[in-house]
N, C-alpha and C positions, 0 to 999 in steps of 0.2 A: 537676435542677430539673424540677419535676412542672407537666405542662400539663393544663387544663381540656379534657376529651375528651367528656362527655355529662353527663347528669343525674346529680348529685353525685358525680362521678366524673373523678379526674386518671390521668395516665399519664406515666411516665417511662422513658426508654430507659437502659439500665446495661450495665456489663459482667459477664459472668459472675462475675469475682470480687467484683463488688459486691452481689452476689445475696444470700448468708447475711446479712451484717450488716443490710441493709435488711430483710430478710424476719422476722428478730428482732427489730427495733425496732418492726415493724408487729404483730407477735404481742404484743408487751409492752403495745401501746397497746390491747389487746382486739380487733383484727381475728381474722379466721378466713381460711383457705385455702378459698376458694369454688370454685375450679377452677384448672387449670393446662391450658394447650392448646400444642399444637405447631402450627407453622404452616410452610407451604412457599412462600416467597417468590420462588420461582424461582432467583434468582441466590445465594440464602442460605436458610437455616431460621430459625425464632423461636420462642422460647419466651414465653407469656405467662402471668404469674401473676396472678391477680384475686383480691385480699384485700378483704373486706367488715366491716363492723362497725356496729354499732345506736347507737342514741340519742346523737347523732343519725346519720341514714344517711350513710354513706361508703363509697365505693369507690375504691380504688387498684389501678392496674395497675403492673405492672413488666415490661418488653419486654427480651428479651435476644436481641439477634441474634448468630448463629452461624455458623461458618464450615461450609458443606455438607459438606467433605471431612472434618470431625473437629467433629461437633457434639457437645460435652461441655457439662454444667453442673454446679457442686456441688450434691449432694443436700441437701435440706431435710429429709430423713426425721427426723434427730435433733430436729427443732424441730416438725414437725407430722405425726401419723401420716398424716393425709388425703393431705398433700404427697407423702410417700413412695408411695403407692397411684398417684396421679397421674403420677407421675415414672414409673413401671413400665408405665403405660399409654402413655406418651408414646414410651418406648423401643420397646414392641411396633408401634407404629403408624407412628412417625417415624424411628425409629433415634436420636434424641437420647437421648445417656447421661448419666445421673445419676452423676457420680464418687462413689465412697465409700458407694453405698448398701448399707443393711445386709442387704436382702434382694434382690439383683439380679435373680432368677430371673425367666421370663416370667410375665405375668398374664392378658393377654388370648389372645395365639397360643399356642393347644395346641400341644404337643410334635410334632406331624406337620406344622406348618406349615413351611416351608423357611426354612432360616437365612438372614439378611440380606435378606430380602423386607421391605419396610417397605408395608402397603398405602395409607397416606395419603397419600404422596409424589405428585406431580404426575405423576410418569415409572414410576408404579411399574407400570403396564399391568395386563393380565389376569393373575389368579392362576396361578403355575406348578402344574405337578402336584405334588400332595402326596407326600412321599418317605417313608423309615422313619421310624418313631417315634425321635425324639432324646429318649430318656427312660430308664427310666421317670419319672413324674412323682414328685418328693421327698416324698412325705407322710411327716408326721411319726412315727416308730415309738415306740410305747409298749411296753414289755415289762415282765414280771414275773409271778410267779405268778396265775393265774386271768384274765391280760389277752387278750381277743381283740377281733378286729375285726367291724364289721356295715358293709357297703357298701350304700347306697341310692342308686339313680337310676346313671346322668342322666337315663332315661326314667321318667316319673312316670304315674299313671292321671290322667285330667282333661285340661284344656287349659292346665295351668300349662307354662311354659318347661322346659328341661332344666337340671339342676343335679346333683352328685354329692356325696355327703354321706359321709366315712368315721368311723366312731364306734370309738373305742376305749373298752372298756369292761371292767368287773369285774362280773360279774352283769348288774344291771340299772343300775348307775351308770355315767354318763358321766365319764370320765377326760379325754378329747381329743376334739374335733369338727373336723374340716377341711370346709368348705363349697368346691367346686371349681366355677367357673361359667364364663362366657364359651365355651359351647359353639355358640352360635349367635352369631358376630358377623356383624352385618347390613350393616357399613359404611355405617350409616345418615347419618352425619355428612358422607360423602362425596357423598351422594345429593341433599344439598341444593345443591352447588356448581354453578353455571352457571343455577339457578332464579331466577325473579323472586322476591321476598319474597311475593307473593301466591300463587303456585305453591309456595312452601314449606311453607304452611300446612296442606295434606294431608298433607305427612310429619309437622308437627309433632304434628298430631292423632292420628297411628298410634304415636308413639315407645313409649307404654305404653297400652294401649285403654283402661284403667280411669282414664287421668289425660289425657284428651283436652283438657279444659278447661284445666288447670294448665300442661300443656307449650305449647300453643297460644298461651295469654296470655302467658308467658314468652317465647315467641318474638316475639311481636307486640310486648311492650313493648321488646325489643332493637331490632327494626327500627326502631319509633318514636324510640327515643333515638338510632341512627344517623343517620335520616334527618331530626330535628329535627321531627318530626310534632306539633301541639298536639292533644291529645285531651281532648275535652269531659269535663265532671265527669259528665254522664248518661250517657255512652258505659262510663265506668270503673264508675259504680256497677251497670249492666246487666252488664258482667263480673264484678263482685263478686257479684251474685246467682248468676251461672252458676258460679262457684267454688265457692260454700257449696253449690249444689245437688249438686255432685258429691261434694264430702265428706259430705253427707248419705247418698247411697245407699250409698257404699262403707262408712262407719262401720256403717250399718244392718246391711249384708250380714255384716259381720265379728262383730259383738256377736253374729250369729245362730249363727254357724259355731261361735264359741268355746264357746257353750251346748252345740252339738251335739258338740263334741269331748271333752266329760265327760259324755256320755250324756244330755244333756235335749234329745231331738229336738224336742219338741213347741214350745219356745221357738224351736228355729231355723225350725220351720214358719212360726210367726207372725211371725218377722222377715222372712222371705223374702215374705209376703205384704205387709208394709209395703215392701219393697223393690220389689215388683212397682208398688204404688202410687206410688212416688216416680219410677221408670222412666216410668210414664205421664204424671205431670206435668212430666218432662223433655220427653216427646214433644209435650205442649202446648204448653210454651213455646218450643221450638226447631225442631220437626219430627223430632227424632231422639232415641231413647232414651238415649244415651251423648252427647248434648248438643253433637254435632258441627255445624258450618256455620253457627254464631252469631257467632265472634269472626274477626276480619280486621285485617289492618294498618291502622289508622287508624279503625276502626269496630267497632260490634256492633249485632246486630238480632235480635229475638226476635219471635214471633209473639204471646206473651201474656206477663203477669207471671205468677207463681205465685201462686195464691189462698192469703192467710194462714190462712184458717180450714182449710184441707185440711191445710196445713203443720202447724198447732196439733194436728191431730188425729193427724199423724204422731208429733209429740212426744209427746202424752200416751200413744200406745201404745208406744213404746219406753221410756218412763219405766218403764210397768208391766211390760214384759218385763224390763227391767234389775232392777227390785225383786224380781219373781218369782226371778230367776236367784239373786240374792244373798242372798235369804231362804231358799234351798236350802241346807242345810248340807252337803251333798256338794258342790255346785257352789263354793261359798266355800271350802271345805276345799282343792278342786282347784286353784283360782286362787291363794290367799294364801299368799306365800312362794315360789312357782315361779319358778324362774329369774329370780333378780333382778340386775339390772344397778345397780351403784352411781352414784351422779352422779361420782364422781370417774372410774370406769371409761368412762361415758358422755360426759365431757368431754375425758378424751384421748384416746378414739376420734373425736371430732366428731359424734358422732349428732345427729340432726335429727328434727323433727316429733313426734310421739306418744309415739315411743319417748324422746326427750329430756324432754319435758315429764313424762312419767312416772317420771323421775328427779329430777326438781325442777330441770331447767335451763330458764330462759325464754328459749327459740329459738323464736322464731314471726314468719315475714317480714311477717305481717300488721300487726305494729307495728313490727318492726325495720326494715323496706323498704317502707314502705306505699306503693300507688299509689292508692288511693282517697282523696277530699278528706276533711279532716276529721280529727279524733282518734278513736281507737277505743280501747276500754278492755281491757287486758290480763286474761286469765282466770287466777284463781288457783285451782288444782288441791287438792283436799283430800288426796289421796292420792298419794304420789310416794314411794314405797319402790322403783320399778323393777320390781316383779314383774307377772306376769300380771294378779291383780286391779287394780294401779295403771293397767296400759295399757288393762284394760277401763273402768275408772271414766273414766280422762281423756277416752276416746272417747265414752262416755255423755254426760259433761258438755259435749264438742264439739258433740253434735247439738243440744243446748239453744241452746247459743250461735249455733251458724248459722242455725237458723230464727229466732231474735231479728233476726240481721243481716240475712238476706233480708228480713224484714217492715220493718225500718227503711230500707233500702236500695231497696225498691220503693215505698215511700211516698214518699222523695225523689225517685224519677226523673220519675212522674206521667204516662207514658207507654212504648208497649213498643218503640220504635224509637229510635236515635240514631247518628248519622253525624258522622264528623271528616274535614276535608280533608288529603290528604297534600302533603307539600312534594315530594315524590319525590327528595330528596337523595340523595347517593350519595359514594362514596368515603371513609366515615367507618366506625366501630366503635360496636357498641351493646351493652347488657347489660340484660337482664330478670330479675326478681327476683318470685318468687311462691310463696307458701305452699301449695303442693298438698296433696291429703289426707294424703299420706305425710309431707310435710315439704316443706322450702325448695327449690325448683327453680330453677335458673340457666342462662340461655341467652347466649352471647356470639355476635354476629353482626360479621362485616365486610362491606361491600357494595363491589363494585368500581364504577370510573368509570362503566360502561354501566348500572349499577343492579341488576345480578343478584348473589347471595351467592356470595363467594369464601369464606367459611369460617362454620361454626356448630359451636360446641362446647357440647354438652348436658352438664349436671351434674344427675342426677336422685338424691333422696334416698337411695334404695336403695344406691348407689355407696358413700355415707357409712355406712350402717347395716348392710350386711351382715357386715362384720367383727365387731360387737356380738353378733349370734346365739351363735356359740361360746364368746364369752366368758360370756353368761349360761347357757348349758346346761351349763358346769361343775357337776359334782356332782349335776346333774338326773339322774334317770332316764328311759331311753329311751322307755317308753310316754308319757312327758310331751312327747315331741318334737313331736309333730302339734300339740297345745295351743300350746305356746311359738312355734312356727314360725308360726302363724296369728296369735298376739298380735302378733307383727311383722308380718307380711304384706309380706314385701318383693317388689320386682320383678324377675322374670329379664329382662325386655324393657327396662325402664328402666336395667337394669345394662349388659345386653350390648348394646351399641349398634353 
C-alpha cells in the first residue's frame, strides 16, 4: 500500500523479495530510476529506490528495510543500467549487497581502500590506514595485431578533477575506452548530516562549482517538500531566472571551447568575451559571479533582475558565433558524424540533459517535473543525430530558449526580491528535481525530529552520462577525444561525491 509523503510522491515499504517485481512494473509504466540511496537507521539499514515519471509528474519510492548483519537486496541491474551503478555505489559506501549483480566489482572505493570499511555507516569512524592495493584494477584487455594501449590521467592539466582514461587502439582508431573515476571521494553526502537545512546550502552550492544554482535549488526544493513549505510564485520565478543564467554562461563557454578544439581559436576568444559579460551580469544580479548566495530554503533574493536588452545582445552574439562556426567547412566536417550516440543507446544507458536531447530523447525536468507556475513549451530540436554537431546545435538552441525564458520570468516577477515563510516542519523526507544545465539533478533529503538533516542523497546528471562517453567514442579516432569529451562536458565533482 503506497502512502502520500510529499509533492506528487508516494512511498511504500516492501521486502527485498518484492523489489524486482514492483520495480519492473514501474519501469514498464514509463518510470525511470532517479536515484538509489542507502540509509543507516541505527538498528537496521535501509535502501530507498526513487522512481520518477513525466506527463504527469509522478514520484514513487520503494523503501526496503534490511538486516544490519546481512544487508542483501536483489539486483535491478538487469532491468535498469542506472540502477546497477547505484547498487555498486551503495555496496561501496554502506555494505548493502545487490545479489546476482552482473558486475559486482568496486565502483567508488578504489583498490587501496580497506576491505570491509564502509564510510557512510554511522559507526564507520575515522578512515583506517590504507593498505596494500587489492588489485590490479581489472581493465578490459583488448588483444590482436597492432593493438596497443594509451593511458591518460588521472592527473590532468588545468582545474578539472582527476580521471583515468585507458584507450585500446589500432592506429588512431579507438576500439575500447575505459573511464575510471572516483579518485577523490569527498564524503560530501555525510558532511550534510547534523546540519540545519540553512547551513546545508553552503555545501549544496559547492557540490559542483559550475552548477551552484542547479544543486542549491534541487536541495532547497527537497527541504521545502520535507517541511511542507509553501513557496510563492515570485520566489520560484526568481529561481527560474537564476537557473537559466547558469545554463547560459556554461553553454556559451562550451560552444567556444568546442570551436577551439577544432582549431578555430578566434571564435573561442569571442565566446569567452561573451562569457565574461554574462559573469558580470551574474554579479549584478546576485553579488556573485557564479550566482551563489541567492537561493535558500523558503526564499530567494537578488539585487536586481537581468537587463533583457543586454541578454538579447548576448543571444545575437552567440547566434553569430554559431553561424560562423558551422559555415566553416573544417569545423562542420569535424563536428558532423563524430562520436554518435544512438537514441537506443542513450535510452538504454539512461542519459540525461543535452546529451539525451541531442539523441532525440525528450528528457527535460523543466517540463517533466516543473517547479515554475504555469505551462512551458517543450523545445523541439532540429538536429538529433547524437553526434558532436547535434550536441553543439542543441546547446546553441537552448541559449535562445533560456534568454526568452529569463525575459518572460523577469517580466512576471515585477520586483527583485521574494521571500516565503518556512513551516519549520521536521521528521519527513523530501525530493527536489531540477533541470540543471547538464541535465536532471535530483536531491532527496530526510530531516530528523530536531530539524537537522539526517540524510542527503545527490544524483548529478554526470553519474548517468559518464558511461555514455566510451560508447560514443567507439570507432572514433584518438585526436577527436578532446572534442568529444568537451561535447559531453561531464563533471568529476558531481560524480565523485
